[in-house]
C-alpha positions as CSV (number, residue, x, y, z in Angstrom):
1,X,109.1,-12.9,170.0
2,X,110.9,-16.2,169.8
3,X,113.5,-16.7,172.5
4,X,114.9,-19.9,170.9
5,X,117.2,-18.0,168.6
6,X,118.7,-15.8,171.3
7,X,122.1,-17.0,172.4
8,X,123.6,-16.3,175.8
9,X,126.7,-14.2,175.7
10,X,129.0,-16.8,177.3
11,X,132.3,-17.5,175.6
12,X,133.4,-20.8,177.1
13,X,137.0,-20.4,176.0
14,X,137.4,-17.1,177.9
15,X,135.2,-17.7,180.9
16,X,135.4,-21.4,181.9
17,X,138.5,-21.0,184.1
18,X,137.3,-17.9,185.8
19,X,134.0,-19.5,186.5
20,X,135.7,-22.5,188.0
21,X,137.7,-20.2,190.3
22,X,134.3,-18.7,191.5
23,X,132.9,-22.2,192.1
24,X,130.7,-22.1,189.0
25,X,130.6,-23.8,185.6
26,X,129.5,-22.7,182.1
27,X,127.1,-25.7,182.2
28,X,125.2,-24.4,185.3
29,X,124.9,-20.9,183.8
30,X,123.8,-22.2,180.4
31,X,121.3,-24.6,182.0
32,X,119.9,-21.7,184.0
33,X,119.3,-19.7,180.8
34,X,117.9,-22.7,178.9
35,X,115.5,-23.5,181.7
36,X,114.2,-19.9,181.8
37,X,113.9,-19.8,178.0
38,X,111.8,-23.0,177.9
39,X,109.5,-21.6,180.6
40,X,109.1,-18.3,178.8
41,X,108.3,-20.1,175.5
42,X,105.2,-21.6,177.2
43,X,103.7,-18.1,177.7
44,X,100.8,-17.3,175.4
45,X,98.9,-14.4,174.1
46,X,96.4,-14.6,177.1
47,X,99.2,-14.0,179.6
48,X,99.9,-10.5,180.9
49,X,102.4,-8.6,178.7
50,X,105.3,-8.9,181.2
51,X,104.8,-12.6,181.8
52,X,107.4,-13.9,179.3
53,X,110.2,-11.8,180.7
54,X,109.2,-12.5,184.3
55,X,109.1,-16.3,183.6
56,X,112.5,-16.2,181.8
57,X,114.1,-14.4,184.8
58,X,112.2,-16.2,187.6
59,X,112.8,-19.8,186.3
60,X,116.4,-19.0,185.5
61,X,116.9,-17.8,189.0
62,X,115.1,-20.9,190.5
63,X,117.2,-23.3,188.4
64,X,120.5,-21.5,189.2
65,X,119.8,-21.4,192.9
66,X,118.7,-25.1,193.0
67,X,121.8,-26.2,191.3
68,X,124.1,-24.1,193.4
69,X,122.3,-25.1,196.7
70,X,123.1,-28.7,195.9
71,X,126.8,-27.7,195.8
72,X,126.7,-26.0,199.2
73,X,125.7,-22.5,198.2
74,X,123.0,-20.8,200.3
75,X,120.1,-18.6,199.2
76,X,119.6,-15.0,200.2
77,X,117.2,-12.2,199.2
78,X,118.7,-8.9,200.3
79,X,116.4,-6.1,199.4
80,X,114.2,-8.6,197.5
81,X,117.1,-9.4,195.1
82,X,117.4,-13.2,194.9
83,X,121.0,-14.5,195.1
84,X,123.1,-17.5,195.7
85,X,126.1,-17.1,198.1
86,X,129.1,-19.4,197.9
87,X,130.0,-21.6,200.9
88,X,132.9,-19.4,201.8
89,X,130.7,-16.3,201.3
90,X,133.2,-14.7,199.0
91,X,130.9,-14.9,195.9
92,X,127.3,-13.8,195.5
93,X,125.5,-14.3,192.2
94,X,122.2,-13.2,190.8
95,X,120.6,-13.6,187.4
96,X,119.9,-10.6,185.2
97,X,119.2,-10.3,181.5
98,X,119.6,-7.6,178.9
99,X,118.3,-7.4,175.5
C-alpha cells in the first residue's frame, strides 16, 4: 500500500483560522502527517504486519509533540494516550488516523 497518494483531510480555507484560535497551524499538522508518512514508507516486507501503521502514527505523534513543545505546549500520556496540552491547558490534542 502506498501512502504517498493519500491526502490528509485538511481544508486550509475552512480550518486555518480555527486552528490559529487553538494555537495550532495547518503547517504543523500537515508536517506531522508528512513526517509519519515518510517513516511508514521505509517499512518493508520483513517488518511485522502492523509496523507501517504504527510508524505512521508514532512518528506523527512525535513530530507534532516536538513542534508544539517548542511553542510552550507540554506533553502528557493519560491512560497511555499521548497528547500535547496547550500552555493555558484549554486545548489537548492527540493524533489519530482513519482510513
